[in-house]
N, C-alpha and C positions, 0 to 999 in steps of 0.2 A: 816928715817923720812918721805920721800915722800911716801913710801909704806904705812905707818900708815895713812898719810893723805888720800890716795886713798881709803883705807879700811874704814876709817871713813866716807868719802863721800858716799861710796856705801851703808853703813848701814843707813845713813840718807835718801838717796833716797828710799831705800827699806822700811824703817819703817816710813817715813814721818818725820815731824819736831818733833824730840824726846825731852824728858825732859832733862834738865841739872840740875846740883846741884842748890840748892836754894840760892839766893843772898839776902842781906839785902834790904829792901824796901826803897832805898834812892832816888827813881826816882823823888819824889816831890821836893827834894832839887835841883837836877840837872835841873829840868824844870825851877825853879826860877832863876838859874844862867845862863841859856842859853841866848846867844846874839840874836839880831835880824837877819833877813835874809840878811842884807846889806853886801856888799863885805868887806873882812877883810882889815883893814888899815895897812900900813907899808909894806915894801918890804920883799919878801921872802929871806930866808937865801941863800947866794951864793952857798954853797955846795948843798943845796937842789935843787937850780935851775939847777946846773950842772948835778945832778943826773937825773932830769927830762929830760933835753935836750939830754943827752947822753945815755938814757936808750934804751934798745932794743925795737923793734916795738911792742912786746906784752905788753909793759908797757905804751904805749901811752894812751891817753884818750879813753874811751869806744867807741867813734865814731869819725872818722877823720873829722876835720873841713871842708875839701874840699867838703864833701857830703852835707853840708849846711842843715842837718836835725838833730833833737834831737830825738834819738831812745828811745825805752822802757828801754833798759839797761842804757842809760844816765839818764832817769828819776829815776830809782832805785838807781843809784849811787848818784844823787843829793839829793834825800830824805835821804839816809843814811848819807851823809855828813852833812846835816842839823841836823840830830839826834845826830850825834857824834861830835858836834862842841864844846861843853863845855868841860872843863878840867875833870869834874866828869864823863861825858859820855865816854871820851876817856880812862879814867882809868879803865872803865869796858871792853872796847874793848881790851885793852892791859893789861895783867896780868903777872907779873914777866918777863917782857921783851919778851913775846910771845903773839900772838893773841889768844884770847879766842875762836874765830870761824874763821878759815881760809877762809871759803866760803864768809863770810861777807867782809873780807879784800879784797879778789879778786874781789867781786862785786864793791868795791870802787877803783879798779885798783891799789891795793897796794900789788900785788902778789910778787914783788921783795923783800918784807920784810918777806915773809912767809919762814919758815924753817931756820930762822937765828935769832940770838939774836938782839933785837931791841934797837936802840938808840932812846929813847922816844922823846927827844927834836927835833932831826932831823926829825923823823917821823911826829911829830905834825906840824912842819913847812911845810913839804911836803903836809900834808893834808890841811893846810890852802890854799896853792897855788892851789892845785887841785880843792878845793871847789870854790875858786874865779873864776877859768877858767870855771867850770861848770855853775856857776851863770851867767857869761857873755854870754856864749853860749845859755843858756836857755832864756835870754832876747833878743838875736839877731837872733837866728835860729828858724825856724818853727818846730813844732812837726812833726815827720815822717809822710809820706803820709798815711801809713796803719792805724795808730792810728787816724789821723785827719779824714780820710774817715769813718772808722768804727764807731767811737763815734759820728761823725756827722750824720750818718744814724740814730743811736739810738736817738740823740737829736731831729731830725726832727720828728721821729715817735711819740714821747711822749711829745714834746714841752718843752724840758729842757732849762733852762737858761745856760749861759756860766759857772757860778759858780756851778750849779748843775751838769753839765757835768764833771767838774773837780773833784768834790767829787765822782761821780760814777767811774770815771777812777781810782782814787786813791784806792778805795775798790776792784775794779776788779783786779788791779795789785797786791795789797797786798794779796788778796785771793789766787793768783796763782803763786806767786814768792817766792820760798823757801828762797832765800837770804834775802828778805825783812822781811819775817816772822821770820828768825833767828835774824835779828836786833831787832825786837819787843821782842823776847824772852830774848835777852841779857839785854835790857833796862827796861823790865817790869817783874821783878823777881816774883811778886805776881800775874801775869796774870790778872790784874784788867782792867776794861773798862775805868776807869778815866785816867790811865796812857796812854792807847792807844789813848784816845781822845786828850791828850796833844800832843802826837806824830803826830797825824793826823793834828792838827792845825799848827805844825811846818812845815809839808810837804806841806800843802795846806792852808796857812795862810789867803789868801785873801777871801776864801769862809767860813768865820767864822760862820755866822748864819746858813748856810746850813749844816755845820758840826755839829753844836750844835743840830739842829733838827734831823740829822741822828742818833746821839747817844742817843737822848731822845726817839726815836721811833715815832716821830711826823714829820710833814712836807710833802711836795709833794712826795719826793722820797719813802716814806713809803706808802703814799696813792695810788700811781700808781703801787706799787708792785715791784719796782726795788730793794729796800733794805728791809731787815727785821731782827729782832732779833729773834732767835729761835734756835731749835736743829739742829744738823748736821754740826756745825761749826768746823773747824780744831782746834786742840789743840793750846794753846797759842794765841788764837784769840777770844777776848771777845766782839768785837764790832759788828756793823751792817755787814750784809753779802749780797752780790749780789745774786739775787734769783735763778739763773740758772748757774750751772757749765758749761754746754755745750755752752751756749751763751757767757759766760765769756771767755772761751777758743777761740771761734771764733773771738771775738773782739780783742784779743791779737795776734792771730797767723794766721788768715786767712783774707779773704776779704768778707765782708758781704753786703747784700742789704736788703731792706725792706722785700722782698719776702722770703729770706733765714731766716731772723729773725722771720718772721710771721709763717713759716712752722715748726720752732722749738716748737712753742706754740700751734698752732691749725692746723687742717687738714680739707679739704673740705669733706663733707659727701658723702656716696654712694647714688645712685639714689634709692628712696624708691620703694619697690615692692608692697606695699599695698596702699589702698585708704581709704577715710573716710567711705566707705561702709563696710569696715572690722571692724569698731568700732561703730556699731549701739547702743551698750549699753552705749556709752559715748555721744550720740547725745545731750541730754539736756544741758550738760556743754559746749560742743563744740559750741553749738549755741550762747553762750555768749562769750566764749573765743576767737573765731575767729575774730569777728569784734573788740573786745577790742585790740587784738594784732595788727591788721591792723592799728587802729588808733594810737596806741603807736608808731609804726614804722614811721607813717606819721609825727607825731609831734616830733619824736626823744625824747620821754619822758624818763627821767632817773628813775632808781629805779624800773623797771618792772621785776618781777621774777615769773616764773611758776615752780611748783614742781610736777613732774610726778613720781608716785611710784606704786609698785605692784610687784608680783612675777616675777622671771626671765622668759623671753620668751613670755611675753604677748604683746609685740609690742610697748613698750614705746619709744625706739629709732626711730622706724619707724614712729610713730606718730609725733615726733619732726621734722622729715624730710618732712613729708607731710605738716606740718604747714609752714615750711620754703619755700617749693615749691609753695604753694598757695600764700603766701605773696610776692613772688618774692624777697625774702630777700637773702642777702649774708650770708648763713648759714655756720658756722664754728664750728667744734667740738674740744673741748679741748683735747690735747694729754695727755694720762695717762701713757705713757712710754717715756723714753729718746731714743736717737738715737741708743743705744746699745740694746734696747728692755727691759731694766730694768724698773720696775714700778717706777713712780715718787712718792716720799714721800708726804703724805698729806700736810705737811707744805709748800712744794714748789708748790703743786698744788693750794693751796689757793692764793699764790703769783701770779701764772700764770693767775688765774681768774681775778685778779685786773689788771694785765698788758694787758691781751688780750682784756678786755672790753674797754681799753683806746686806743689801737692801731687800733681796728676795728671801722670803721666809716660808715656814711651813713645809708643804710637800712641793718644793720647787725643783726644777731641773733647768740648768743653764746650758745652752748649746752655743759653742764658739766655732763658727764655720770659717773656712780659709785659714786654718790655724798654722799652716806652714809659714806664714809671714811672721809669726810670733816666736819662732824658734831659730837658732843659729842656722845660717845657710849651710847646706851640705856641699856647696861649691868649693872645690879645693883651693881656689885662688883667693877666697875671702878670709881664710885663716880664722874661722870661728867668729867673725864679726857679726853684728846684728844686735837688735834690742835685747834678746834673751842672753846673748853672750856677755853683754855689759851688765846684765842684772841676773846673773846665774843664781846667786844665793836667794835673791828676792823671788825668782820664779820657783825655786825649790819650796819656799815657804808657801807660795800660792797653791802649789799642788798638794802640799801636806795639810794645809789648814783651811782650805776653802769650805765655808759652812754648808754649802749645798752641792750635790753632785754636779759635775761639769762633764759634758760630752764635747770633746775636741774633735773637729772634722778637718781632714787634710787630704790633699791629692797624693801626698808622698810622706814618707817617714824618714827620709835620708837626713833631714836637718835636725832631728830629735837627738839631743845629746844622751848618751847611755845613762848618765846620772839622772836625767829626767825620765828616761824610758822606764826605769825601774820603779818610779813613783806612780805609774799608771796601773790601775787595777786590771784593766783589759787593754790590750793592743790588738784590735780586730781589723784584719784586712778585709775590705769589701771589694773583691775583684769583679771583673766581668763574669757574669754567671756561666756555669758550665754549659756545654752544648745543648743538652736536653732542655735546660731552662731557657736558653737563648731561642731555641725553636718555639717554645711555648710563648715567649714574649713576642716573637715575630708574628706568630699566628694570630695572637690577640690584637696586636697593633695594626697589622697590615695584611691579614689573611684575605681580605676582599680586594686587595690591590695587586698581589703577586701570586704567581703560580706556585704549586707545591714544590716543584723542582728548584725554583729560585729561592724559595724560603729555605730549603735544605742547604743550598750553596751558601747563602748568607749566614746560616747558622754555623758554618765551618770557620768563620772568622772569630778568633778568640779575642779580638780587639774591639768588636762592635758592641758598644755600651747600650743599655736599654734606653737611656735618654736620647741618644742619637737616632735610634730606631723610631721612637715615638714622635720626635719632632719632625723627622723626615716624612713619616706617614701622614702627619697632620698637613704638611705642605702639599704633598702629592694629592691627598684627598680633597683639599680645597681647590686645586687647579686641575682636577681629573678631566674636566671637559675639554681641556686643550690638547689631550693626547689622542693620536689617531687609533691606537690599538694597545693591547696589553704589553706587547714587546716594547713599544715606545715608552709606555709608563714605567716598565721595569728598568729600562736604560736610564731614565731620568732619576729614578729612585737610587740607582747605583751611582750616578754622577754626583748627586747631592751628598750621599754618604761618604764617597771618596774625598770630596772637598773638605768635609769635616775631619776625616782621618788624617789627611795631609796637614791640616792646620794643627792637629795634635801631635804631628811628627810620628805617626803610626803607619804601618804598612797598608797600602791600598787593598781593596777587595779585588779578586780576580775578575776578569770579564765573564759575562753570563754565557759561557760556552755550554755545549751539550753536556749532560751529566757524565757521559762516558764516550771516549773516542771509539767510534765503530770499527776502526781499523786495528786498534791495539790488540795484540795477542802475545802472551809470553813465548809463543813458539817463534816469534820474530825477534827474539832477544838471544844474543850469543853469550850464554853463561854456562859454565860447567855444571851448575846445579839445576835440577828439575824445579823450575820456579812454581809451577802449578802444585806439585807435591809439597813444596815448602809452605805454600799457603794453607794447604789442608793440615799440615803438622802444627802450624802456628795457631790454627783455630782451636786445637786441643790443648796446646801448651803456650798460652799467649804471654810468654815472658822471654825476651831474647834481645841481644845487642848485635846488630847487623852492620857490617861495613861494606858498602858498595863502591867499587872503584873501577875506573876505566876511562877511555877517551870521552870527550863531550859528545852528547847526542846518542849514546849507546843504549839509553832507555832506563837509566838508574832511577830517576825521579818518577818517570811514568809507571815503572813497575810498582813503586811504593804506593802511588795513588791507586793503582789497580788492586794491590794487596789490601789496602784500607777498605775499599769497597767490598772485596770478597769477605773480609772479616767483619763487615758492617760496623766499622769504627770511623770516627772522624780522624782527620790527619792534621797535625800541627806542623806546618812547614816554617822553618827559620833559616834564613840565609845569613851569611857572615855579616852583612850590613845591618841586619836586625839585632845582632847580639854584641858586636864589637862596639866599645865606647872609648872615647878619647880620655876619660878620667879613670884613674887608678881605682880598681875595686868594682867599678860599675859593670864591667863585662861579666864578672863572676856572679853578681846579683841577677843579671838578666838570664844567665844560664840556669841559675837555681829557680828563678821564676818560671822559666819555660818547662822545666821538669815538673814543677809543682802543678802548673796549670794542665799539663797533659795528663797527669795522674788524676786530677779532679774530673777531667772530661772523659777519661777512659780512652784517650786518643793515641794513635800511632804518632810517635814524635820523630821528626826528620830534621836533622841539621845538614843543610846543603853547604857545599864549600867548606867542609869541616877542617880542611888543611889550614885555613886562615887562623885558627886558634888551637889546633891540636898539633902544633909543630914539635919537632924533636927537642926535648928539654936539654939535651947535651949541647946544643948549639945556641941556647937562649942567652941573650946578652943582657936582659933585664929581669928583675925579679917577678914582675907581673906576668911575663910570658910563662913562667913556671906555675904561678898560682892559677892561671886560666886552665892550664892542662889538668892540674890537680883537682880543681873544682869539677870539671867535666867528668873525670874518671870517678870521683867520689859519687856524683849523682847517678852515673851509669850503674854502679854497683848496687845501689839501693832502689833503683826504679823498678816498679812492679809490672810494667808493661813492655811494649815493643819500642825500642829505640834504634833508629837507623841513622848512619852517617854516610853521606855521599861525598866523593872527592874525585878530582881528575888527576891528583898528584899524590899517589899512595907513597911514593918514596920520601915525601916530606913529613909524613906522619911520625909522631913519637913512637919509637920502637916498643917501649913498655906498654903503650896504650893498645897496640894491636892485639896483645894477648887477652885484653878485656872483652874483645868482641867474640861472640860465640861462632859467628860465620863471617868469613871474608869472601865476598862474591865478586869475581872479576867479570865485568861487562865489556865484551870485546867487539871488534868490528864484525859485521854480518858475514856469515859463511855464504858461499855462492848459492847454495840451494835456498837459504833464507832470503837472500836478496831477490832472487827470481820470484819466489812466492809472494814477497811483499810487493813487488812490481805488479803482479797480477791482481792482488787485492786492491791496490790504489787505482789501477785502470778500470776495474769493474765499478769501484765506488764513483769514479768520475764519468762513467758511461761512455768510455771511448773504445771499448772492445778489448779483447784479449791480446796481450803482446805475442808476437810471432817468435819463431825460434831464433831469428837474428837478434831481436831486442833482448831476449832472455840470455843469449850467449854473451852479448856485449855487457849487460849489467852484471852477470856472473864473473866477468873478468875484472870488474872494478873492485880493488882490494881494500879500500878504506871506507866503505859505505856504512852508514849507521841508520837506524830508524829515524833519527832527527833529520837526515838529508831528505828522506822521502817525505817527511812532514813539511819541510820547507817548500819543496816543489809543489806539494798538494795545496799549500796556502796560496802560492802564486797563482794557481788556477782561478782564484776568485776574481782577479783583475787582469790576468794574462792567460786567456783560455788555452788549454792544451788540446789540440785537435786529434792526436793519435798517440799510441804507445811510443813511437819513435821519438816524438817531441819530448815526452816524459824522460826517456832515456838520455836524450841530449842535455836536458837541464840537469839531470843528476851528474853527468860528466862535468858540466860547468861548475857545479857546487864543489866537486872534488878539487878543481884547479885552485880554489880559494883557500884550501886547507894548508896549514903549515906542515902537516905530517905527510904530504905527498899527494900526487894525483893518481890517475888510473893505474899507473905501473908500480905503485908503492907496494912493498911486501906486506904480507898478511900478518896480523898479530899485534896485540897491545905492546908487547915488549920488543918489537922489532926496532933495530937501531936506525 
């Protein structure tokens, strides 16, 4: 029998408080029959008294009276005796003359009755006597020093009343004492919160109003974050839960101080390595935010919230630290992991925000990083689920009443409910810096590693965050002795950056090609407009919407890159794959962001494959196909720079949208004289001599040639040498045979049938 008891206990410890067979829901009747907490009247049975007095030392009370302190084990025993006082309750504890749970019996110091047939009447008389002695000790002895000290520290930190402290102590012990949870399981067959509330009132009866509020989810204990109703509770425990398992264990098993409790929740920040000069693109907002935050700290104004959002690595956390340093505030960052390094669940993090904002005083600032986990997901398939969706009203109160200013940091804002968004004093986007600032960061971080031309090309990427640049530079600098030359080092830098961008699902950087194609010239583009004159005109009037259309390879994108260089502007290129999103509304957001970033950078904005989302609205089958077009047209009208749209399928474009473009430029197949001139330019660049009259005539007869065809053949020369102009011409002819729009004999013109 003892072996079976030991095996059962091992399984209970291993598996937690496991389920037992279901019992009838009789608890409401036993609650009504339960006596009050006063000492039992009448003397104990003589035989029971002899059993108590002559028992071996391990059957004495859980704590020796000579120690003059009431321990946690004494509390557990007292609460169990209060629960199992009525006849009905005892009939649940003892079934067929044996204990239903031996661990509960031993917690009540009834182990001498374990593994033997029980005389119920003698046992119940002994329970009355033990209960009376525990009640007398509880009234006369102080709580043990450890519990008094630890819960006293907690009481002072958050300003608890004596009754609130007792309620918190009850739930902390209940949450971490398996014997007490076993008692709940025995008495609460249906695992209902109402039954547990009755048990709590029996254990801590004098704190009745505080208990009622605790179970209703209201009152100060919930407002300050100590208790909450939510997920993550143990089985057979349907009531409020203390917010932190780690702190609960410390309160019961260690010795805590205000400092140790504080460090479980928040951590001091690292010293910032940046300054406000690294955020010139945020200067207009910071000019308002900084004095506002300074005044809020001075007045200790409640309900002050700042929301910083933007892609990873753009300096959001650094900016919060800069603000804290300037304000001379006690900046504390909310811990996102427990002491074992495991991430804290969103439910508990929300509680920690409430708790931390109340224990921090004076000139304190609280920073909550990775805040996107604390708000309802913007994922359309989740239908607003998540911790904040379940506690929307509670979160509203947090934002309105938090005693110290809170800086919330997130990589995105899509999950923030509009009702929450209006409660933030500032919603500040921290994007990838504009190009001029990106170049400055690149030069500071890796100017000794990369050439000036490469730095300029890297600066063209609007997705390259400062943190990515600085980390990659640190890696390359550490391993620089392994590279054969600067070009090898630059390619390695590019490879590492692209790996990170791919991991973030962002566009890769282009290859480190020469800054300008030496062959490109607008004279080799068949367009009815004088493209060089257009560039001069746009320099004087740099606001226009251009639509470039024509067959693939006719030089549309190349011209816009050339135009950007002539105007000394960066170019922001977005393909359809960069902008289209499978979720409703996200494409419109990406379009708006692209225009906003181009305006900040003073960049020429190019949407390639624009026919993918600028389709004719009269043929739209879905509402979002219309909203995409509307969003693009609205942004075009207000954009103060140069916007260009390139397409191979002009016929598919929305008719009303075409009138929004100032110029519609057709890029057609090369004219014969352009084709022969371009052949000569490429032959000279390859060093294979001038083409003869025969090659020139043959190329002039090819009717669907484009600058892209010449570029393809020239690239082949890197691994398939071209010995003479005749070979170049032969490869051009082969390129045309692969086109769907015809080979050498195809008619001339973009609109040819």
